[in-house]
All heavy atoms as a GROMACS GRO file, in nm:
protein
  611
    1MET      N    1   8.473   7.836   9.485
    1MET     CA    2   8.348   7.769   9.501
    1MET      C    3   8.364   7.656   9.604
    1MET      O    4   8.464   7.579   9.596
    1MET     CB    5   8.302   7.718   9.358
    1MET     CG    6   8.158   7.673   9.360
    1MET     SD    7   8.108   7.612   9.205
    1MET     CE    8   8.156   7.722   9.082
    2ASN      N    9   8.273   7.650   9.689
    2ASN     CA   10   8.286   7.548   9.796
    2ASN      C   11   8.242   7.413   9.740
    2ASN      O   12   8.197   7.406   9.629
    2ASN     CB   13   8.198   7.581   9.917
    2ASN     CG   14   8.049   7.585   9.893
    2ASN    OD1   15   7.992   7.507   9.819
    2ASN    ND2   16   7.985   7.679   9.965
    3LYS      N   17   8.262   7.303   9.819
    3LYS     CA   18   8.230   7.161   9.778
    3LYS      C   19   8.088   7.146   9.735
    3LYS      O   20   8.061   7.088   9.636
    3LYS     CB   21   8.270   7.064   9.884
    3LYS     CG   22   8.410   7.026   9.898
    3LYS     CD   23   8.435   6.919  10.002
    3LYS     CE   24   8.570   6.854   9.984
    3LYS     NZ   25   8.580   6.744  10.075
    4ARG      N   26   7.992   7.206   9.809
    4ARG     CA   27   7.853   7.183   9.772
    4ARG      C   28   7.824   7.251   9.641
    4ARG      O   29   7.754   7.182   9.558
    4ARG     CB   30   7.764   7.238   9.889
    4ARG     CG   31   7.622   7.236   9.868
    4ARG     CD   32   7.562   7.102   9.870
    4ARG     NE   33   7.418   7.103   9.843
    4ARG     CZ   34   7.358   7.011   9.779
    4ARG    NH1   35   7.420   6.911   9.732
    4ARG    NH2   36   7.230   7.010   9.758
    5LEU      N   37   7.874   7.373   9.617
    5LEU     CA   38   7.846   7.430   9.488
    5LEU      C   39   7.912   7.365   9.371
    5LEU      O   40   7.859   7.363   9.268
    5LEU     CB   41   7.882   7.586   9.499
    5LEU     CG   42   7.798   7.668   9.579
    5LEU    CD1   43   7.850   7.817   9.571
    5LEU    CD2   44   7.649   7.659   9.545
    6THR      N   45   8.025   7.305   9.400
    6THR     CA   46   8.093   7.227   9.291
    6THR      C   47   8.016   7.108   9.259
    6THR      O   48   7.997   7.070   9.136
    6THR     CB   49   8.230   7.183   9.340
    6THR    OG1   50   8.311   7.299   9.377
    6THR    CG2   51   8.302   7.104   9.239
    7LYS      N   52   7.957   7.041   9.349
    7LYS     CA   53   7.865   6.925   9.325
    7LYS      C   54   7.744   6.967   9.241
    7LYS      O   55   7.706   6.899   9.153
    7LYS     CB   56   7.825   6.852   9.457
    7LYS     CG   57   7.931   6.773   9.517
    7LYS     CD   58   7.884   6.690   9.632
    7LYS     CE   59   7.988   6.615   9.694
    7LYS     NZ   60   7.956   6.528   9.805
    8ILE      N   61   7.683   7.083   9.289
    8ILE     CA   62   7.581   7.128   9.203
    8ILE      C   63   7.605   7.163   9.077
    8ILE      O   64   7.533   7.147   8.982
    8ILE     CB   65   7.506   7.246   9.291
    8ILE    CG1   66   7.455   7.205   9.424
    8ILE    CG2   67   7.404   7.319   9.214
    8ILE    CD1   68   7.406   7.308   9.511
    9SER      N   69   7.725   7.224   9.055
    9SER     CA   70   7.769   7.257   8.916
    9SER      C   71   7.781   7.136   8.835
    9SER      O   72   7.740   7.134   8.708
    9SER     CB   73   7.906   7.340   8.926
    9SER     OG   74   7.952   7.368   8.801
   10LYS      N   75   7.833   7.028   8.884
   10LYS     CA   76   7.845   6.909   8.810
   10LYS      C   77   7.709   6.852   8.769
   10LYS      O   78   7.689   6.801   8.651
   10LYS     CB   79   7.932   6.810   8.881
   10LYS     CG   80   8.080   6.844   8.891
   10LYS     CD   81   8.157   6.741   8.976
   10LYS     CE   82   8.308   6.790   8.981
   10LYS     NZ   83   8.388   6.688   9.052
   11TYR      N   84   7.626   6.855   8.862
   11TYR     CA   85   7.484   6.810   8.848
   11TYR      C   86   7.422   6.892   8.732
   11TYR      O   87   7.361   6.850   8.646
   11TYR     CB   88   7.401   6.816   8.970
   11TYR     CG   89   7.264   6.763   8.958
   11TYR    CD1   90   7.228   6.632   8.924
   11TYR    CD2   91   7.165   6.854   8.963
   11TYR    CE1   92   7.106   6.594   8.922
   11TYR    CE2   93   7.023   6.821   8.948
   11TYR     CZ   94   6.998   6.682   8.938
   11TYR     OH   95   6.867   6.645   8.916
   12LEU      N   96   7.434   7.026   8.741
   12LEU     CA   97   7.380   7.112   8.635
   12LEU      C   98   7.437   7.084   8.506
   12LEU      O   99   7.370   7.080   8.407
   12LEU     CB  100   7.405   7.259   8.688
   12LEU     CG  101   7.322   7.318   8.802
   12LEU    CD1  102   7.367   7.453   8.832
   12LEU    CD2  103   7.170   7.300   8.781
   13SER      N  104   7.563   7.053   8.496
   13SER     CA  105   7.623   7.022   8.370
   13SER      C  106   7.568   6.893   8.304
   13SER      O  107   7.532   6.888   8.191
   13SER     CB  108   7.773   6.997   8.390
   13SER     OG  109   7.838   7.121   8.408
   14PHE      N  110   7.542   6.798   8.393
   14PHE     CA  111   7.479   6.667   8.356
   14PHE      C  112   7.345   6.690   8.302
   14PHE      O  113   7.302   6.660   8.188
   14PHE     CB  114   7.480   6.575   8.470
   14PHE     CG  115   7.397   6.452   8.434
   14PHE    CD1  116   7.442   6.349   8.354
   14PHE    CD2  117   7.264   6.437   8.496
   14PHE    CE1  118   7.358   6.240   8.326
   14PHE    CE2  119   7.185   6.336   8.459
   14PHE     CZ  120   7.231   6.228   8.382
   15VAL      N  121   7.260   6.769   8.376
   15VAL     CA  122   7.120   6.796   8.341
   15VAL      C  123   7.110   6.888   8.216
   15VAL      O  124   7.041   6.867   8.133
   15VAL     CB  125   7.042   6.848   8.458
   15VAL    CG1  126   6.906   6.898   8.418
   15VAL    CG2  127   7.025   6.740   8.565
   16LEU      N  128   7.171   7.006   8.229
   16LEU     CA  129   7.157   7.112   8.124
   16LEU      C  130   7.225   7.082   7.991
   16LEU      O  131   7.177   7.114   7.893
   16LEU     CB  132   7.205   7.250   8.185
   16LEU     CG  133   7.117   7.296   8.300
   16LEU    CD1  134   7.189   7.421   8.350
   16LEU    CD2  135   6.974   7.317   8.269
   17LYS      N  136   7.339   7.021   7.997
   17LYS     CA  137   7.413   6.992   7.874
   17LYS      C  138   7.391   6.864   7.808
   17LYS      O  139   7.384   6.849   7.684
   17LYS     CB  140   7.564   6.992   7.897
   17LYS     CG  141   7.617   7.125   7.942
   17LYS     CD  142   7.764   7.121   7.958
   17LYS     CE  143   7.820   7.265   7.978
   17LYS     NZ  144   7.968   7.263   7.984
   18HIS      N  145   7.346   6.763   7.892
   18HIS     CA  146   7.330   6.627   7.829
   18HIS      C  147   7.195   6.559   7.846
   18HIS      O  148   7.149   6.496   7.753
   18HIS     CB  149   7.442   6.530   7.896
   18HIS     CG  150   7.577   6.589   7.884
   18HIS    ND1  151   7.646   6.597   7.756
   18HIS    CD2  152   7.666   6.645   7.978
   18HIS    CE1  153   7.764   6.649   7.788
   18HIS    NE2  154   7.781   6.683   7.917
   19HIS      N  155   7.137   6.570   7.966
   19HIS     CA  156   7.011   6.482   7.997
   19HIS      C  157   6.912   6.564   8.069
   19HIS      O  158   6.872   6.515   8.192
   19HIS     CB  159   7.056   6.360   8.070
   19HIS     CG  160   7.146   6.270   7.988
   19HIS    ND1  161   7.099   6.192   7.888
   19HIS    CD2  162   7.274   6.249   8.009
   19HIS    CE1  163   7.206   6.128   7.829
   19HIS    NE2  164   7.312   6.154   7.907
   20PRO      N  165   6.850   6.670   8.023
   20PRO     CA  166   6.748   6.733   8.091
   20PRO      C  167   6.622   6.638   8.108
   20PRO      O  168   6.547   6.652   8.203
   20PRO     CB  169   6.696   6.853   8.003
   20PRO     CG  170   6.756   6.820   7.870
   20PRO     CD  171   6.881   6.733   7.892
   21ASP      N  172   6.612   6.546   8.009
   21ASP     CA  173   6.499   6.439   8.028
   21ASP      C  174   6.517   6.357   8.148
   21ASP      O  175   6.417   6.294   8.192
   21ASP     CB  176   6.490   6.364   7.909
   21ASP     CG  177   6.620   6.292   7.869
   21ASP    OD1  178   6.730   6.369   7.865
   21ASP    OD2  179   6.614   6.177   7.833
   22ALA      N  180   6.637   6.349   8.202
   22ALA     CA  181   6.661   6.254   8.320
   22ALA      C  182   6.576   6.304   8.447
   22ALA      O  183   6.537   6.218   8.528
   22ALA     CB  184   6.811   6.252   8.348
   23ILE      N  185   6.543   6.433   8.444
   23ILE     CA  186   6.456   6.481   8.558
   23ILE      C  187   6.329   6.546   8.508
   23ILE      O  188   6.258   6.622   8.571
   23ILE     CB  189   6.536   6.584   8.650
   23ILE    CG1  190   6.581   6.701   8.579
   23ILE    CG2  191   6.647   6.503   8.722
   23ILE    CD1  192   6.638   6.811   8.674
   24GLY      N  193   6.291   6.508   8.384
   24GLY     CA  194   6.170   6.548   8.329
   24GLY      C  195   6.159   6.690   8.276
   24GLY      O  196   6.057   6.746   8.279
   25LEU      N  197   6.271   6.750   8.231
   25LEU     CA  198   6.274   6.884   8.182
   25LEU      C  199   6.288   6.880   8.034
   25LEU      O  200   6.338   6.794   7.969
   25LEU     CB  201   6.398   6.956   8.239
   25LEU     CG  202   6.398   6.988   8.392
   25LEU    CD1  203   6.526   7.045   8.435
   25LEU    CD2  204   6.275   7.076   8.425
   26LYS      N  205   6.222   6.986   7.970
   26LYS     CA  206   6.234   7.008   7.831
   26LYS      C  207   6.269   7.149   7.803
   26LYS      O  208   6.191   7.239   7.821
   26LYS     CB  209   6.105   6.966   7.758
   26LYS     CG  210   6.119   6.982   7.603
   26LYS     CD  211   6.007   6.933   7.533
   26LYS     CE  212   6.035   6.948   7.391
   26LYS     NZ  213   5.944   6.908   7.298
   27PRO      N  214   6.398   7.179   7.758
   27PRO     CA  215   6.433   7.318   7.738
   27PRO      C  216   6.356   7.374   7.619
   27PRO      O  217   6.298   7.308   7.533
   27PRO     CB  218   6.580   7.302   7.692
   27PRO     CG  219   6.632   7.163   7.717
   27PRO     CD  220   6.502   7.082   7.731
   28ASP      N  221   6.342   7.507   7.618
   28ASP     CA  222   6.279   7.563   7.511
   28ASP      C  223   6.370   7.559   7.383
   28ASP      O  224   6.484   7.508   7.402
   28ASP     CB  225   6.245   7.714   7.540
   28ASP     CG  226   6.357   7.814   7.552
   28ASP    OD1  227   6.474   7.776   7.512
   28ASP    OD2  228   6.331   7.924   7.599
   29PRO      N  229   6.325   7.605   7.268
   29PRO     CA  230   6.422   7.590   7.147
   29PRO      C  231   6.553   7.653   7.157
   29PRO      O  232   6.651   7.623   7.079
   29PRO     CB  233   6.333   7.658   7.032
   29PRO     CG  234   6.189   7.658   7.078
   29PRO     CD  235   6.201   7.654   7.235
   30TRP      N  236   6.570   7.746   7.251
   30TRP     CA  237   6.701   7.811   7.263
   30TRP      C  238   6.775   7.751   7.387
   30TRP      O  239   6.876   7.805   7.409
   30TRP     CB  240   6.689   7.965   7.284
   30TRP     CG  241   6.610   8.021   7.159
   30TRP    CD1  242   6.674   8.059   7.049
   30TRP    CD2  243   6.476   8.038   7.155
   30TRP    NE1  244   6.576   8.100   6.965
   30TRP    CE2  245   6.450   8.082   7.018
   30TRP    CE3  246   6.365   8.018   7.235
   30TRP    CZ2  247   6.327   8.117   6.967
   30TRP    CZ3  248   6.234   8.037   7.173
   30TRP    CH2  249   6.217   8.094   7.048
   31GLY      N  250   6.728   7.653   7.443
   31GLY     CA  251   6.802   7.583   7.557
   31GLY      C  252   6.776   7.632   7.690
   31GLY      O  253   6.835   7.580   7.796
   32TRP      N  254   6.682   7.719   7.708
   32TRP     CA  255   6.646   7.792   7.838
   32TRP      C  256   6.561   7.688   7.917
   32TRP      O  257   6.464   7.632   7.864
   32TRP     CB  258   6.588   7.918   7.828
   32TRP     CG  259   6.678   8.019   7.763
   32TRP    CD1  260   6.671   8.065   7.640
   32TRP    CD2  261   6.780   8.094   7.842
   32TRP    NE1  262   6.767   8.162   7.626
   32TRP    CE2  263   6.834   8.177   7.737
   32TRP    CE3  264   6.831   8.091   7.956
   32TRP    CZ2  265   6.948   8.268   7.770
   32TRP    CZ3  266   6.944   8.171   7.995
   32TRP    CH2  267   6.994   8.262   7.906
   33ILE      N  268   6.583   7.680   8.053
   33ILE     CA  269   6.501   7.604   8.146
   33ILE      C  270   6.469   7.703   8.263
   33ILE      O  271   6.567   7.762   8.315
   33ILE     CB  272   6.572   7.481   8.193
   33ILE    CG1  273   6.586   7.388   8.069
   33ILE    CG2  274   6.497   7.409   8.311
   33ILE    CD1  275   6.661   7.258   8.116
   34ASN      N  276   6.347   7.704   8.300
   34ASN     CA  277   6.306   7.777   8.413
   34ASN      C  278   6.377   7.729   8.542
   34ASN      O  279   6.369   7.608   8.570
   34ASN     CB  280   6.154   7.778   8.435
   34ASN     CG  281   6.102   7.852   8.554
   34ASN    OD1  282   6.102   7.802   8.665
   34ASN    ND2  283   6.066   7.981   8.532
   35ILE      N  284   6.438   7.818   8.619
   35ILE     CA  285   6.518   7.774   8.740
   35ILE      C  286   6.417   7.711   8.842
   35ILE      O  287   6.457   7.616   8.909
   35ILE     CB  288   6.589   7.893   8.799
   35ILE    CG1  289   6.698   7.937   8.703
   35ILE    CG2  290   6.647   7.858   8.936
   35ILE    CD1  291   6.778   8.062   8.743
   36GLU      N  292   6.303   7.770   8.866
   36GLU     CA  293   6.210   7.707   8.966
   36GLU      C  294   6.171   7.565   8.924
   36GLU      O  295   6.157   7.468   9.012
   36GLU     CB  296   6.085   7.803   8.990
   36GLU     CG  297   6.119   7.934   9.057
   36GLU     CD  298   6.187   7.907   9.192
   36GLU    OE1  299   6.151   7.819   9.263
   36GLU    OE2  300   6.271   8.003   9.234
   37GLU      N  301   6.147   7.542   8.794
   37GLU     CA  302   6.121   7.410   8.748
   37GLU      C  303   6.234   7.321   8.761
   37GLU      O  304   6.216   7.209   8.798
   37GLU     CB  305   6.072   7.424   8.599
   37GLU     CG  306   6.026   7.287   8.546
   37GLU     CD  307   5.974   7.303   8.399
   37GLU    OE1  308   5.968   7.420   8.345
   37GLU    OE2  309   5.944   7.203   8.332
   38LEU      N  310   6.355   7.367   8.736
   38LEU     CA  311   6.475   7.289   8.747
   38LEU      C  312   6.487   7.247   8.896
   38LEU      O  313   6.512   7.129   8.934
   38LEU     CB  314   6.593   7.361   8.707
   38LEU     CG  315   6.738   7.317   8.742
   38LEU    CD1  316   6.767   7.192   8.670
   38LEU    CD2  317   6.839   7.419   8.715
   39VAL      N  318   6.467   7.342   8.989
   39VAL     CA  319   6.483   7.308   9.134
   39VAL      C  320   6.380   7.211   9.176
   39VAL      O  321   6.409   7.117   9.256
   39VAL     CB  322   6.480   7.438   9.211
   39VAL    CG1  323   6.454   7.419   9.367
   39VAL    CG2  324   6.600   7.527   9.185
   40ALA      N  325   6.254   7.227   9.134
   40ALA     CA  326   6.137   7.139   9.175
   40ALA      C  327   6.175   6.997   9.120
   40ALA      O  328   6.152   6.908   9.189
   40ALA     CB  329   6.009   7.194   9.121
   41ASN      N  330   6.212   6.983   8.998
   41ASN     CA  331   6.239   6.855   8.930
   41ASN      C  332   6.357   6.786   8.995
   41ASN      O  333   6.356   6.662   9.012
   41ASN     CB  334   6.244   6.865   8.781
   41ASN     CG  335   6.116   6.889   8.711
   41ASN    OD1  336   6.023   6.952   8.783
   41ASN    ND2  337   6.101   6.849   8.585
   42ALA      N  338   6.460   6.866   9.022
   42ALA     CA  339   6.578   6.805   9.085
   42ALA      C  340   6.540   6.751   9.222
   42ALA      O  341   6.573   6.643   9.260
   42ALA     CB  342   6.680   6.914   9.099
   43ASP      N  343   6.457   6.834   9.301
   43ASP     CA  344   6.416   6.791   9.442
   43ASP      C  345   6.334   6.658   9.424
   43ASP      O  346   6.352   6.567   9.505
   43ASP     CB  347   6.345   6.908   9.500
   43ASP     CG  348   6.325   6.883   9.653
   43ASP    OD1  349   6.417   6.838   9.710
   43ASP    OD2  350   6.216   6.903   9.699
   44ALA      N  351   6.243   6.657   9.320
   44ALA     CA  352   6.165   6.548   9.314
   44ALA      C  353   6.241   6.409   9.274
   44ALA      O  354   6.192   6.309   9.291
   44ALA     CB  355   6.051   6.567   9.201
   45ASN      N  356   6.357   6.441   9.229
   45ASN     CA  357   6.454   6.329   9.175
   45ASN      C  358   6.562   6.308   9.278
   45ASN      O  359   6.673   6.258   9.245
   45ASN     CB  360   6.505   6.349   9.042
   45ASN     CG  361   6.401   6.320   8.932
   45ASN    OD1  362   6.375   6.211   8.898
   45ASN    ND2  363   6.328   6.429   8.897
   46GLY      N  364   6.553   6.356   9.407
   46GLY     CA  365   6.644   6.329   9.509
   46GLY      C  366   6.766   6.421   9.513
   46GLY      O  367   6.853   6.400   9.600
   47LYS      N  368   6.765   6.532   9.446
   47LYS     CA  369   6.870   6.637   9.452
   47LYS      C  370   6.825   6.760   9.516
   47LYS      O  371   6.741   6.834   9.443
   47LYS     CB  372   6.939   6.661   9.311
   47LYS     CG  373   6.998   6.541   9.254
   47LYS     CD  374   7.130   6.502   9.325
   47LYS     CE  375   7.196   6.392   9.251
   47LYS     NZ  376   7.317   6.341   9.316
   48SER      N  377   6.854   6.782   9.633
   48SER     CA  378   6.806   6.911   9.694
   48SER      C  379   6.890   7.031   9.670
   48SER      O  380   7.001   7.034   9.722
   48SER     CB  381   6.799   6.877   9.856
   48SER     OG  382   6.755   6.997   9.919
   49ILE      N  383   6.839   7.112   9.582
   49ILE     CA  384   6.904   7.238   9.550
   49ILE      C  385   6.814   7.355   9.557
   49ILE      O  386   6.697   7.329   9.554
   49ILE     CB  387   6.976   7.235   9.412
   49ILE    CG1  388   6.873   7.219   9.298
   49ILE    CG2  389   7.085   7.130   9.406
   49ILE    CD1  390   6.939   7.213   9.160
   50THR      N  391   6.854   7.478   9.570
   50THR     CA  392   6.773   7.593   9.577
   50THR      C  393   6.807   7.671   9.458
   50THR      O  394   6.920   7.671   9.392
   50THR     CB  395   6.802   7.672   9.706
   50THR    OG1  396   6.934   7.727   9.705
   50THR    CG2  397   6.783   7.593   9.834
   51ALA      N  398   6.721   7.769   9.418
   51ALA     CA  399   6.736   7.860   9.317
   51ALA      C  400   6.859   7.949   9.347
   51ALA      O  401   6.937   7.983   9.260
   51ALA     CB  402   6.607   7.950   9.304
   52GLN      N  403   6.881   7.988   9.475
   52GLN     CA  404   6.994   8.072   9.502
   52GLN      C  405   7.114   7.995   9.482
   52GLN      O  406   7.217   8.058   9.436
   52GLN     CB  407   6.989   8.115   9.656
   52GLN     CG  408   7.096   8.214   9.690
   52GLN     CD  409   7.084   8.343   9.603
   52GLN    OE1  410   6.983   8.411   9.585
   52GLN    NE2  411   7.200   8.383   9.546
   53GLN      N  412   7.123   7.869   9.511
   53GLN     CA  413   7.242   7.789   9.489
   53GLN      C  414   7.275   7.784   9.339
   53GLN      O  415   7.391   7.799   9.300
   53GLN     CB  416   7.231   7.652   9.554
   53GLN     CG  417   7.239   7.640   9.698
   53GLN     CD  418   7.214   7.507   9.753
   53GLN    OE1  419   7.114   7.436   9.710
   53GLN    NE2  420   7.284   7.464   9.862
   54VAL      N  421   7.172   7.765   9.257
   54VAL     CA  422   7.193   7.758   9.112
   54VAL      C  423   7.245   7.895   9.072
   54VAL      O  424   7.344   7.904   8.992
   54VAL     CB  425   7.057   7.736   9.040
   54VAL    CG1  426   7.068   7.755   8.898
   54VAL    CG2  427   7.005   7.599   9.072
   55LYS      N  428   7.200   8.004   9.119
   55LYS     CA  429   7.250   8.132   9.087
   55LYS      C  430   7.392   8.156   9.141
   55LYS      O  431   7.478   8.222   9.066
   55LYS     CB  432   7.150   8.256   9.135
   55LYS     CG  433   7.018   8.248   9.057
   55LYS     CD  434   6.925   8.344   9.116
   55LYS     CE  435   6.792   8.342   9.040
   55LYS     NZ  436   6.692   8.436   9.090
   56ASP      N  437   7.423   8.108   9.250
   56ASP     CA  438   7.556   8.113   9.309
   56ASP      C  439   7.656   8.042   9.219
   56ASP      O  440   7.771   8.085   9.208
   56ASP     CB  441   7.553   8.066   9.447
   56ASP     CG  442   7.493   8.154   9.553
   56ASP    OD1  443   7.467   8.270   9.514
   56ASP    OD2  444   7.459   8.116   9.665
   57VAL      N  445   7.626   7.929   9.178
   57VAL     CA  446   7.701   7.847   9.078
   57VAL      C  447   7.739   7.930   8.962
   57VAL      O  448   7.865   7.940   8.918
   57VAL     CB  449   7.639   7.714   9.035
   57VAL    CG1  450   7.712   7.653   8.922
   57VAL    CG2  451   7.641   7.624   9.163
   58VAL      N  452   7.634   7.996   8.899
   58VAL     CA  453   7.664   8.081   8.779
   58VAL      C  454   7.755   8.191   8.815
   58VAL      O  455   7.860   8.225   8.743
   58VAL     CB  456   7.529   8.127   8.721
   58VAL    CG1  457   7.564   8.222   8.607
   58VAL    CG2  458   7.445   8.012   8.678
   59ALA      N  459   7.734   8.259   8.929
   59ALA     CA  460   7.809   8.377   8.972
   59ALA      C  461   7.952   8.337   9.011
   59ALA      O  462   8.040   8.424   8.980
   59ALA     CB  463   7.735   8.440   9.079
   60GLN      N  464   7.976   8.226   9.065
   60GLN     CA  465   8.108   8.190   9.117
   60GLN      C  466   8.194   8.103   9.029
   60GLN      O  467   8.310   8.078   9.056
   60GLN     CB  468   8.089   8.120   9.253
   60GLN     CG  469   8.036   8.217   9.354
   60GLN     CD  470   8.022   8.144   9.494
   60GLN    OE1  471   8.091   8.054   9.522
   60GLN    NE2  472   7.935   8.198   9.579
   61SER      N  473   8.130   8.062   8.918
   61SER     CA  474   8.214   7.969   8.833
   61SER      C  475   8.322   8.043   8.758
   61SER      O  476   8.299   8.157   8.700
   61SER     CB  477   8.113   7.913   8.723
   61SER     OG  478   8.181   7.826   8.643
   62GLU      N  479   8.443   7.980   8.773
   62GLU     CA  480   8.547   8.046   8.699
   62GLU      C  481   8.545   8.032   8.547
   62GLU      O  482   8.584   8.116   8.460
   62GLU     CB  483   8.673   7.985   8.739
   62GLU     CG  484   8.712   8.023   8.881
   62GLU     CD  485   8.842   7.952   8.943
   62GLU    OE1  486   8.917   7.894   8.858
   62GLU    OE2  487   8.862   7.961   9.061
   63VAL      N  488   8.482   7.920   8.504
   63VAL     CA  489   8.453   7.897   8.371
   63VAL      C  490   8.310   7.913   8.337
   63VAL      O  491   8.223   7.860   8.401
   63VAL     CB  492   8.490   7.746   8.332
   63VAL    CG1  493   8.465   7.706   8.186
   63VAL    CG2  494   8.637   7.717   8.360
   64GLN      N  495   8.277   7.992   8.244
   64GLN     CA  496   8.138   8.022   8.212
   64GLN      C  497   8.063   7.909   8.156
   64GLN      O  498   8.050   7.898   8.027
   64GLN     CB  499   8.130   8.157   8.119
   64GLN     CG  500   8.000   8.211   8.111
   64GLN     CD  501   7.966   8.305   8.242
   64GLN    OE1  502   8.057   8.388   8.271
   64GLN    NE2  503   7.865   8.281   8.311
   65ARG      N  504   8.008   7.816   8.231
   65ARG     CA  505   7.940   7.696   8.168
   65ARG      C  506   7.798   7.728   8.151
   65ARG      O  507   7.728   7.654   8.081
   65ARG     CB  508   7.962   7.582   8.275
   65ARG     CG  509   8.093   7.530   8.270
   65ARG     CD  510   8.109   7.394   8.352
   65ARG     NE  511   8.237   7.347   8.341
   65ARG     CZ  512   8.344   7.367   8.423
   65ARG    NH1  513   8.321   7.446   8.526
   65ARG    NH2  514   8.464   7.314   8.403
   66PHE      N  515   7.731   7.822   8.236
   66PHE     CA  516   7.593   7.843   8.226
   66PHE      C  517   7.567   7.992   8.217
   66PHE      O  518   7.649   8.081   8.256
   66PHE     CB  519   7.538   7.801   8.367
   66PHE     CG  520   7.570   7.667   8.404
   66PHE    CD1  521   7.669   7.644   8.508
   66PHE    CD2  522   7.526   7.550   8.337
   66PHE    CE1  523   7.705   7.518   8.543
   66PHE    CE2  524   7.575   7.421   8.375
   66PHE     CZ  525   7.668   7.407   8.483
   67LEU      N  526   7.451   8.030   8.162
   67LEU     CA  527   7.400   8.163   8.144
   67LEU      C  528   7.268   8.180   8.221
   67LEU      O  529   7.192   8.087   8.212
   67LEU     CB  530   7.386   8.202   8.005
   67LEU     CG  531   7.503   8.217   7.912
   67LEU    CD1  532   7.466   8.243   7.773
   67LEU    CD2  533   7.595   8.328   7.961
   68LEU      N  534   7.248   8.290   8.282
   68LEU     CA  535   7.122   8.327   8.335
   68LEU      C  536   7.049   8.419   8.235
   68LEU      O  537   7.117   8.508   8.179
   68LEU     CB  538   7.135   8.397   8.480
   68LEU     CG  539   7.168   8.315   8.588
   68LEU    CD1  540   7.187   8.406   8.715
   68LEU    CD2  541   7.082   8.193   8.612
   69SER      N  542   6.915   8.404   8.237
   69SER     CA  543   6.842   8.499   8.142
   69SER      C  544   6.852   8.641   8.198
   69SER      O  545   6.890   8.658   8.320
   69SER     CB  546   6.698   8.454   8.128
   69SER     OG  547   6.634   8.456   8.262
   70ASP      N  548   6.821   8.739   8.120
   70ASP     CA  549   6.820   8.874   8.166
   70ASP      C  550   6.737   8.900   8.291
   70ASP      O  551   6.769   8.981   8.378
   70ASP     CB  552   6.782   8.970   8.058
   70ASP     CG  553   6.890   8.980   7.950
   70ASP    OD1  554   7.012   8.948   7.977
   70ASP    OD2  555   6.845   9.016   7.833
   71ASP      N  556   6.620   8.832   8.296
   71ASP     CA  557   6.530   8.848   8.413
   71ASP      C  558   6.576   8.753   8.530
   71ASP      O  559   6.514   8.758   8.643
   71ASP     CB  560   6.391   8.824   8.381
   71ASP     CG  561   6.367   8.693   8.317
   71ASP    OD1  562   6.450   8.595   8.326
   71ASP    OD2  563   6.251   8.658   8.275
   72GLY      N  564   6.676   8.670   8.520
   72GLY     CA  565   6.728   8.584   8.617
   72GLY      C  566   6.630   8.464   8.660
   72GLY      O  567   6.649   8.402   8.748
   73LEU      N  568   6.536   8.440   8.567
   73LEU     CA  569   6.433   8.328   8.596
   73LEU      C  570   6.474   8.199   8.528
   73LEU      O  571   6.419   8.102   8.561
   73LEU     CB  572   6.307   8.372   8.557
   73LEU     CG  573   6.246   8.497   8.629
   73LEU    CD1  574   6.105   8.530   8.568
   73LEU    CD2  575   6.242   8.478   8.780
   74SER      N  576   6.564   8.199   8.428
   74SER     CA  577   6.592   8.081   8.345
   74SER      C  578   6.741   8.067   8.343
   74SER      O  579   6.824   8.168   8.356
   74SER     CB  580   6.542   8.096   8.218
   74SER     OG  581   6.394   8.096   8.223
   75ILE      N  582   6.784   7.954   8.311
   75ILE     CA  583   6.930   7.911   8.291
   75ILE      C  584   6.942   7.823   8.177
   75ILE      O  585   6.853   7.758   8.129
   75ILE     CB  586   6.985   7.850   8.420
   75ILE    CG1  587   7.129   7.820   8.418
   75ILE    CG2  588   6.907   7.714   8.448
   75ILE    CD1  589   7.186   7.765   8.554
   76ARG      N  590   7.064   7.834   8.110
   76ARG     CA  591   7.099   7.740   8.002
   76ARG      C  592   7.247   7.708   8.006
   76ARG      O  593   7.328   7.782   8.065
   76ARG     CB  594   7.059   7.780   7.865
   76ARG     CG  595   7.134   7.907   7.819
   76ARG     CD  596   7.096   7.942   7.678
   76ARG     NE  597   7.190   8.039   7.623
   76ARG     CZ  598   7.202   8.079   7.502
   76ARG    NH1  599   7.116   8.025   7.416
   76ARG    NH2  600   7.285   8.165   7.468
   77ALA      N  601   7.286   7.601   7.943
   77ALA     CA  602   7.435   7.562   7.940
   77ALA      C  603   7.489   7.644   7.814
   77ALA      O  604   7.415   7.685   7.722
   77ALA     CB  605   7.446   7.418   7.904
   78CYS      N  606   7.614   7.684   7.832
   78CYS     CA  607   7.678   7.753   7.729
   78CYS      C  608   7.735   7.652   7.620
   78CYS      O  609   7.770   7.556   7.648
   78CYS     CB  610   7.804   7.831   7.786
   78CYS     SG  611   7.757   7.966   7.899
   0.00000   0.00000   0.00000
């Protein structure tokens, strides 16, 4: 994983595992967050990431920290 994706992975860990409220997100009861909403809220809070980068982090991570929903539209922390 390159440096940019590593930084995004750390940011996703912070947001998805600990503080989704820090960027105005509220996971559903099972912990899922819509990726487009995640990207928009991150961007509004000064973190420029794309949906593709989020998916690349999940795909390239050696440690399974995140899961994508079956339809690929949502993400959650493991």
